[in-house]
C-alpha positions in Angstrom: -13.8 34.2 -5.1 -14.6 30.6 -6.1 -11.6 30.6 -8.5 -9.3 31.8 -5.7 -10.6 28.9 -3.5 -10.0 26.3 -6.2 -6.4 27.6 -6.6 -5.8 27.3 -2.9 -7.3 23.9 -2.9 -5.1 22.8 -5.8 -2.0 24.2 -4.1 -2.9 22.3 -0.8 -3.2 19.0 -2.8 0.0 19.5 -4.6 2.0 20.0 -1.4 0.8 16.7 0.0 2.9 13.7 -0.8 1.3 11.1 -3.1 0.0 8.1 -1.3 1.9 4.9 -1.7 -0.3 2.6 -3.8 -1.6 -0.7 -2.5 0.2 -3.8 -3.9 -3.1 -5.6 -4.4 -3.3 -7.4 -7.8 -6.9 -8.7 -7.3 -5.8 -12.2 -6.5 -7.2 -12.2 -2.9 -6.8 -15.4 -1.0 -5.2 -15.8 2.4 -3.0 -18.9 2.9 -2.7 -20.9 6.1 -0.2 -18.3 7.4 -2.8 -15.4 6.9 -0.7 -14.1 4.0 -2.4 -13.1 0.7 -1.2 -15.2 -2.2 -1.5 -12.2 -4.5 0.2 -9.3 -2.7 1.9 -11.0 0.3 0.3 -8.8 2.9 -1.2 -10.3 6.0 -4.9 -10.0 6.7 -4.1 -7.4 9.3 -1.9 -5.4 7.0 -4.7 -5.4 4.4 -7.3 -4.3 6.9 -5.1 -1.4 8.2 -3.7 -0.2 4.8 -6.0 2.8 4.5 -4.9 4.1 7.9 -1.2 3.7 7.4 1.0 6.7 6.5 3.4 6.4 3.6 6.4 5.4 5.7 4.3 2.6 7.3 3.1 1.5 3.9 6.7 1.3 2.6 7.6 -0.8 5.6 4.7 -3.2 4.8 5.9 -3.3 1.2 9.4 -4.3 2.3 7.8 -7.1 4.4 5.8 -8.2 1.4 8.9 -8.4 -0.8 10.7 -10.5 1.9 7.7 -12.9 2.2 7.4 -13.2 -1.6 11.1 -14.1 -1.9 10.8 -16.6 1.0 7.9 -18.3 -0.8 9.5 -18.1 -4.3 13.2 -17.4 -4.5 13.0 -16.8 -8.2 11.1 -13.5 -7.7 13.2 -10.4 -7.9 
């Protein structure tokens, strides 16, 4: 019975989409605009990251990319 439960548990996990990873690069310092100089998330985005679904996380990542480009146009 335990083997059957582990198979069900593994099947449940595989059917769930993989979580979008945090962009954190362990350079954590908020600038005067409340934006992290490492990952370009705001303090609020960092605080709420764990509660966001994948679509919301992708939206935050798009905002981060735009912020990074605004600060440094040489970033791709």
